[in-house]
N, C-alpha and C positions, 0 to 999 in steps of 0.2 A: 432376408426373404424377398423374393421377386414376385410381384403381383401381376394380375392381368390388367391390361390397360383400361378395360371397362370398369374395373374396381376403382382405379384412380380417377377415371372420368366421373363416376358416381360420387366420389368424395368431393370433387370440385362443384358438381351440381348441388350437392347437399350444403355447401357453404353459402349458397345464395339465399336471399330473403325476398321473395316476390312481393310481399306486403310493403317492403321498402323500395320497390321498383328495381331491385337487384335481380337481374335476369341473366341467363346464359344460353347461348345457342351452340349448335353442333360445331360450327367453325371456331368459336371461341374456346370450347373445350379442347379441340385439337391443338390449338396454340398453347394452352396451358399445359397440356401433356408434354409438348416439346420442351417447355421451360422446366417442368418438373424432372423430366428425364435428364436434361442437361445438368441441372443443379445437383441432382442425386449422383450422377456419374462423377462430377467434379469433386464432390465432397467425400464420397465413399468408394469410388472406383468400381461400383457395381450398378447395374441398371435398376431402376425402380419398377419397371414393368418389362415383360418379356418380348412384346411385339415391336416390330420395327416402325420407325417414322419414315414416311415416304414424302418426297417433295412434290407438291401439287401447285398449280398456279395461285391458289388462294391460301397457301400456307402448308405447313406440314400436316400430314394426316396419318392416323393409325387406321388402316382400311377396315378392320373388323369393328372398331368403335364407330367409325363413320357410318357403316351399314346399319348398326343397331340404332343410331340416333337420327338417321336420315328421315325417318318417319315424321320428325318435327319440322322438317324443311328449315326455313329461316326463323321460325318461331322459337320462343323460349322453351327449354326442356323443363318439364314438371319436376319439382323437387321430390325425391323418394320419401315415402312415409317415414321410414326410420332408416338411418344408416349407422352401422356399428363401427365407430372410429377405434374401438379397442383392438381391432385387428392390426393396427399400425403401432410400430414402436415409436418412442420419442423422436428418434432420428427421422422416421418417415413423416411424422406430424410436423416436425420442424420444416422440412422441405415443402410439404403441401401448404402449410400456413404461410411460409415466406413467399412462395410463388403466387398464392392467392392475394396476399397483401400488396405485393409489388406489381403484379400484372393483371389481377382480376378486376382492377378498377377501370381498365381500358376496354374499348370496343374491339371487336374482331378486326375492323379495318385499321385501327391504330396499331394493334399488335402486328398486323401484316406489314405495316410501314416499318416497324421496329425490326422485324425478322428480315426484311429485305436488306438491311444494313449489317446483318450478322453473318460471319464467315461460314458456319456450318450449313446454313440455308443457301448462301450464295454458291458454295462449292459443289453442292449436290446438283446433279442433272435432273431435269424434270422427270418425274415418275421413277426416280431411283431413291435408294435408301440414304438417309442422312446418317453418316457414320458416327459411331460411338467415339472413335478417336477424335474426330472434329469437335464433337460436343464437349468432350473432356478438355481438350486444349482451349477452346473458346471460353467455356464457363470457368475453368481454373484461372485464366487470365482476368476474367471479370471479377472473381473473388479477390484476387491479389490487388486489384485497383480499388 
């Protein structure tokens, strides 16, 4: 099953715990979407969400998700009241959990520094799509190491 990127974004927002100081911004969500899409493509050869990732100066962006979340500016996105994780299979949850554990700990700026060293982001031209083929190749090689 392929989800909408906003559903995946909401899952990442739902993982946060504001009472513990664990917050997430629009730009950080965008970067987590990149990592989730890349890992899912490498593991299962299918996209996690249907929308494309576009290279922007501050990292990859799913334009529709960015528009929905831009109302929060650089502030933390409020955690949804209830999020139904049962819509995800074990495979989906594995990807979301792994991305959140590995990359959710970093700030948006730190994630951008990481992205700038990664081939899919480097190869895409500004304002162009980050290709699934590049994501598969890069994340498959990461998994093998």
